[in-house]
C-alpha positions as CSV (number, residue, x, y, z in Angstrom):
1,M,-21.6,-6.6,10.4
2,T,-19.1,-4.0,11.9
3,K,-20.4,-0.5,12.5
4,Q,-18.5,2.6,11.1
5,K,-17.0,5.2,12.7
6,K,-18.5,8.6,12.1
7,T,-15.5,11.1,10.7
8,T,-17.5,14.3,11.8
9,G,-20.0,15.6,13.7
10,P,-21.1,18.0,16.4
11,G,-18.0,18.7,18.1
12,R,-15.5,17.6,15.8
13,K,-13.8,19.6,13.4
14,K,-12.4,18.0,9.8
15,L,-9.0,19.1,9.1
16,S,-8.2,19.7,5.5
17,G,-4.6,18.8,4.1
18,A,-3.3,22.9,4.5
19,T,-4.4,23.2,7.9
20,A,-3.0,19.9,9.6
21,S,0.0,20.4,7.9
22,A,0.5,24.5,8.3
23,G,2.2,23.9,11.3
24,G,5.4,21.9,10.0
25,P,6.3,18.5,11.0
26,K,4.8,17.3,14.4
27,T,7.4,14.2,15.0
28,K,11.0,14.8,15.3
29,L,11.8,12.5,12.3
30,G,9.8,14.6,10.8
31,Q,11.5,17.6,11.7
32,L,15.2,15.9,11.2
33,E,13.7,15.8,7.2
34,G,12.6,19.0,7.1
35,M,16.2,20.2,8.8
36,L,18.0,18.0,5.8
37,R,15.8,19.2,3.3
38,R,17.1,23.0,3.2
39,K,19.1,24.5,0.7
40,E,22.3,25.2,3.3
41,G,21.4,21.3,4.6
42,A,22.2,20.9,8.9
43,T,25.2,20.0,10.8
44,I,25.2,16.8,13.3
45,A,25.8,19.5,16.1
46,Q,22.5,21.8,14.6
47,I,20.9,18.8,14.7
48,A,21.3,17.6,18.0
49,T,20.6,20.8,19.4
50,A,17.5,21.8,17.8
51,L,16.4,18.1,18.2
52,D,17.7,17.4,21.9
53,W,19.2,14.5,21.1
54,Q,22.8,13.1,21.3
55,P,25.3,13.3,17.9
56,H,25.0,9.4,18.2
57,S,21.0,9.1,17.6
58,V,21.3,11.6,15.2
59,R,23.5,9.5,12.8
60,G,21.6,6.6,13.6
61,A,18.1,8.2,12.4
62,I,19.7,9.1,9.4
63,S,21.1,5.8,8.7
64,G,18.4,4.0,9.6
65,S,14.9,5.8,9.4
66,L,16.0,8.0,6.6
67,K,18.1,5.9,4.3
68,K,17.3,2.6,5.1
69,K,13.5,2.4,5.7
70,Q,12.0,5.9,3.9
71,G,15.1,5.1,0.7
72,L,16.5,8.7,1.1
73,T,19.6,9.4,-0.5
74,V,21.1,11.2,2.1
75,T,24.7,13.3,0.7
76,N,27.1,15.0,2.8
77,Q,29.4,17.6,2.1
78,T,32.7,18.6,4.1
79,T,33.7,22.5,4.7
80,E,36.4,24.5,5.0
81,D,36.3,24.9,7.8
82,G,36.0,21.4,8.7
83,H,32.0,20.4,9.5
84,R,30.4,18.0,8.0
85,L,26.9,19.2,6.2
86,Y,24.2,16.5,5.3
87,R,21.5,16.5,2.7
88,I,18.9,15.0,1.2
89,A,19.5,14.6,-2.4
């Protein structure tokens, strides 16, 4: 027979769903997804600066983690000034 772990007790906080997620995404992939979900989207340069990643790492994360593993549809659009905006559709 195995012992069950205590989920609450003295000195332990029980976080509600709203409290746990109120600070925003904690991981860099979560931050990346949040940037791509914005109405205005994000460029590779903006994402690389915000996450302190190299541009090839940003493209790899979009392709591998978001598209292939999570199954999200990521679209891109070229603006008049030649920058490419990425968004989650």
